[in-house]
N, C-alpha and C positions, 0 to 999 in steps of 0.2 A: 182639227174636230175635235171637239168635248165628248169624253165616253158623257153614256146615258147614264142618268140615275140609277140604280138600283133600289129597289126596299129591299129591307130589313132580311125579310125570307128569301127573296133571290141570293143578298151578300151573303147567308147564311146557309143557304145549298151552293152557293160557290164554293166556300172556306171547306163545307166540307168532301165535296165531290176532289178536291184535291187528297187531302187526308181525315184520319176522322181524327176529332177533336175530343178532348171531354168537356163535359156543361162548366165545366170555370170558365176553361178555355175561350171556347165559344163565347162565350158569355162576355168576357174580355175586353174582345176583338168586335161584339154589335155594340157592344155598351158607346163606342168611338162615333158611331153613327147612325144612334136611336134617335129618333126627331123627339118634342115634347107629348108627344099622343104616345107615343111606341111604347108597346107592354114587352122589355126582351124576357122574364121569366114567363110568360105565355105563349113566347115565342117556341120556348128552348120546352116547352112542355110539350108543346100540338109536334115539335120533331122527335121528342121522346117517345112519343103517341104510335106514332108514323114510325118506326123503328126507323130514324133517318141520323140521329142520335145515339150512338150506344155506349156507354160506359167500361161494360163486355167487350166492343168489338175496340173501345180505347184503349184499355188496358193490354189486349193479346197484342193489338199490334205494338206498341211500345214496346213491350217484351222485348217481341221478335226483332225490334232494330237494333236494339241497347245490346243483349243478352249475350250475343257475342266479342265484346270489349269492352263491358261493364262485369260486379260482382253484384250479388244481391242485395247487399244496403243501399248503394248507389242507385239501382232500380229504384228500390221500394221508396227512398227519398222524392225521387221527381214523381213515383207513383200518387204517394201525400200531395206533392204540389202544386200537382193537377187532382185535387178533391176526392181521391178516391181512396175511403178508411173502414174503417170495420169490419164486417164480417169478408168480405170482397178482397182486402186487402190482405188479410190472414190467409185467406184459403192461393192466392198468388203467389204468396210468401212460400207456402206450401208446396208448391208447382214448381218457384225459382230452384230451392232449398237441391235437391236429386243434385244436377245437374252442376253445379256449381264449381267443384273439384278440377271437371273435366274442362269448364268452362274456362280457367283461370293458368289450369297447364296450356291451354290454348295459345291463352295470349301473351305468356311467359314463352312459349318457343315461339309467334312470330316474332316478340322482342327482342327477344336475348338467346335463343333457342340453346348456350353452354352454359352447363352449373358455375358459379363465381368459382374462381380463383381462390379470390381471396373475401377477408371479410368487409371492405373499402365497398366493391363491386357488389355482395351479397343482403349490404343493406341497401343499396342504390335499388337492387330490384324488388326486393320487401317494399320497401317503399311506394315503390312504379306501382304494384299491386295492389300493395292497400288503397293506394288514391283513387282505384278504382276500383271500389269499394267490395274487396274481396275479402273473406272471414281468414283469419288467426288460420284455421284446418289446410284452409283452400291452398294460400301461402306458402303455408310450409310444405304441403304437398309438390307443388308446382316448384318449390326451387330447389327439389330432389332429383328436379330432370324429366317424370315420369308420374303417370296418374297411377295410385292401386291397382295391383287387377285384380278383381275381385272378383 
């Protein structure tokens, strides 16, 4: 038995019930299923007007999912790829900056746990944290094996 054909609005609500989406991401997903007379932008405006689609909620959810594993630059790049820009992005950056060193130390502790004995191991640990998007200062602090006790 074939699955019933969902309307564009029904499909959007199904996506949003699973997790938060950015306007750009949801628009991309819905455009695959849009018929000739469907207006995806009007539907997205309707969803935002009724607070079913929210860039703020999406941003908070993405940061919550990614913060334990990634640094600020990687999270900010992902937010930008989802269409979050301007003042909202600057505000999110400021909020992320506070705990980056602690997050870097925790990621380092889970992955390595011990201070590097030689330069090769130190470089490996540094590359790992840098690829995760942590800043130079956070990486240097994490490689010492402990966060600043301030």
